[in-house]
N, C-alpha and C positions, 0 to 999 in steps of 0.2 A: 538632895541634886534633883536640878529640871532635867523631866522627858520631854524629852522632844515627840511630838503624833509624829506614827510613824504612815506610810501610806498605804489604806487596804490593796491588796497584791493582787492581779487583776490571774482571771484562772488565761492559761498557758493558750487559745484556741482566740484569746479578746489577742494576742502583741500583734503587730504590724508584723516583726523578725521573721515569726514559727513561718507566716502567712506569705514572705519573698522566698522564706528559703525553699520553701516546699510546691512555690509557685513552678518552678523548671523543670524540675521533675515530672509533676503531671504533666506542664507541654511537651514533654519528649515521649511522655507516655503514649499521649491523645495523638500525637506525631505518629508515634511507632503501630499502632491500631491503621489510624488511614492509610499508610506504607504498605500493611497487609491487609485492607480492602482492596486496596491497586492491583496489588500483585497476583489475588484470588482474581478480582474479573476480568485480569487483563491474561491474551495470550498470547506469551512469547515464542517464539520460535526460537525450538533448539540448535545445539549445536549439531550438525551431520556427522554420526558415529564413524561411518564411514568413508575417509577423506579419499581414499585409494582407488574404489570404484568412483565415485564423483570424478577422477581423476582423469582414468582411461573414458568414459562418459563421454569430454571433453573434444575430443575429436569426431563422437557423432555431429554435435552442436554445431560445430565446425562445415562440418561436410551441409549442410542443412545450411543454412547460411548461402554458402556458395551453390548450394540449386537453386536455390532463392535469387542469388544474382547474375545466372548463365539464363534462365526461365527471362532474366527481367522485371522481376516482381515486384510492386508498388502497389501499396492500396490504402486509401480515404477515409480516416472512420470519422462519423460524422453521430455526433449524441442527439435526444432530446431528453432534457433531466424531467417534463412533466412527467412518462408515460416509461419513460429506462429502453426507449427505444434505440438500437443503435445497426444505421446502416455501415455496411461497409461495401466500398465501388474498388473492385480489385484493377489494376491497369498495368500489362504486360508487354513487354517489346518484340520477344520473342511465338510467336503465333503459333507454334509448336506444342507445346503446351493447353490442355485443355485442365481448364481449374476444375476441380469437384467441385460436387455437388453443395457439399456440408464440409464448412472449417469451423477452427477450436477457435476460438478467443478466449485469451487467459490477461486475469487481470493481477499482479501479484505487487503489495504494497511495499515497500523499499525495504519495511522496520518494520513491520506489525502484518504476518502470516496469515494471521486468523481471520483476516477481513478480502481475502482473496480469492474470486471470483471466477470460474471458467466456464461459457456459454457457447450453443452451438449455435453458427449464425448458418440458417437458409440458403441456396440461392434463389433470384427472383426470373433472373434473366441470363444466367450465364456470368455476369461481370457485376452484380450486382447484388450482395447478402443479407439479410436479413435478422436480428433476433431482440432478446433481453435481459437486462439485466434483472436475478433477482434481486437483488435490494441497491439502492443508493448508493455509491461509494463516499467512501466516508474523505474527509482533509487529507491530504497529504502528497506526494511521490508516486507516482504509479511504471509500473512499465506495463507493457502493453504489448502482445504477443499474441500473432494470430498465425496456426501453423495448417497444416496439412499431412499429406502420406510421409513426405519426406523435405519440406524445405518447412521453416517460419518468417518474415516477417516481425522489428521488434521496432518499437518507439518509446520516448519517455512520455510521462502525462502530468499535469497536475487535476486532480479532482474536477472544477472549474472548468476547462477549456471545452469550445464545443465540437471542434476539429482537430483532427491529431494523422498526419501520415505516417507507416509503417510500413520501413526499407529492412530487406537483406545487414544481417548486424554491419558486417565491414563498407557496405556504404553511408555517405551523410545520415544522422539521424536529423531531420529540424520537424517545426512545430512551424506548421503557416503565419506567418507574417503579423496578419491580425487574433489571430490568438493568447499572444506573448500578455502575460498577467504580469506587472511589476510589484513586488510585496516591497 
């Protein structure tokens, strides 16, 4: 009888199909580790525990907007990106209200509360206020809120805008026409 020569068996690690089968689980492990790293590095805002208490506080917020509307308050914010300076120019219809010498300006990132900033603005002449950001705003949409004793002004902005108009929430909130960016 004639015996056909047999091919020498290759070790398992030299087989193509072994590596093809191991490739997909290896990619899943690497992707899982990358996702874990993202989760650890980023600060996700937590869901509020006390919904009832926040529901009661909404009436106070609405009162603050109404007071600002009654005073006829509005504000133009101007940003200097190089030195992170912010200038706020207050405008008011009712002259009986004296704007305080210090205002609080808060920038809240819409989706990542870890980037929120709050700064104090000091008056230079009774209607112009100056302050400096601690660090530059990251990209994305922001809610800017200017507040004092019993009122607040609010506006929405992108991180790269140079000027923003703030008004009471019940009034229309608009950005100046020359600062709109279309993406």
